[in-house]
C-alpha positions, 0 to 999 in steps of 0.5 A, a space after each residue: 500500500 505504501 509503495 502504491 501511494 508513493 508511486 501515485 504521488 510521484 506520478 502526480 508530480 510528474 504530470 504537474 511538471 509535464 502540464 506546466 512545461 508543455 504549455 505557455 505558463 507564466 508563473 507570475 500569472 498563476 493564482 496563489 491561495 493563502 489559507 488557515 489550515 486546521 488539522 483535526 479541526 483544532 490544530 492551527 496551521 498555514 497553507 500556500 497553494 497554486 494551481 494550473 487550469 488545463 481545461 475549462 468549459 462554459 455552458 449556458 441555457 435559458 431559464 424556463 420562466 420567461 420573466 427570469 430569462 428577460 431579467 437575467 439572460 442565459 443561465 451560465 456555468 463555468 466548469 474548470 479542471 486544474 492541477 494543484 500543488 500546495 505546501 503547509 504546516 500545522 502545530 499539534 501542541 505538546 506533540 509534534 509539528 507537521 509539515 506537508 506537501 500535496 499534489 492534486 486534481 481539482 474540479 470547480 463549477 462557477 455559477 456566473 450570475 451569483 458567482 457561487 462555486 462548488 467543487 472538489 479536490 483529490 490530493 496525494 501528499 507527503 507529511 513529516 512530523 517533527 516531535 516537540 518533545 526531546 527525543 533520545 536514542 541509545 547508541 551501539 556503545 551504550 551512550 544516550 544521544 539526543 536526536 535533533 529534528 526527530 520525527 516520522 514520515 507519512 503518506 496522506 490522501 485527501 478528498 475535500 468538497 470546495 465551497 466558495 464565492 468569487 469576487 470580481 475586481 477591476 482586472 481579475 478576481 479573488 475567491 473566498 472558500 472553505 474546504 472540509 477535508 477527509 483524509 487517510 494518514 499513514 502511521 507506522 505500517 497502517 493508515 488511520 482516518 483524519 479530518 481537517 478544515 481549511 478556509 482561505 483566499 485565492 488571489 490573482 485569478 486572471 479572468 473576468 466574470 461579466 
């Protein structure tokens, strides 16, 4: 199981790299997300993220009621598929500090009139836990040594719905969103379920919503 998840993580990194190198992507134009990340819902942290939209589709249809059609025009929805990458950390008091990195696939649907958004993201990532308590080990010669930056590594998979709203500015947009996250996190040779929460703002969205 561990080898399969590690292979998936590496493959997703590979596809992100291929997707970015084979298209005319300007790094400065990529959106940037800054969010509050709460591991297990209560352990505070910070998360930085960017994503690249590789496919988008605009759908429109008329309202059934003529009055609404005359008032609002066609009902339009924008569907987007993106590759995402993030870095973050959280603090578990008196236990450990977690530092993580994830790659993922994201789907987002925007209702253009009200600019409300719904979607989901699937991620595979790497987690490093650094012990907050002093850790010691017994050397072969019988001496006890303190281990600096002691901790353990883990793989994690995450699935989260996205609930948000996009706000139009002069040249681009910002997005305010929330994500309740369901996770499977490795510990030793097994995996256990975990739940986290994230809320943040996405800046530098290079498109206008009329």
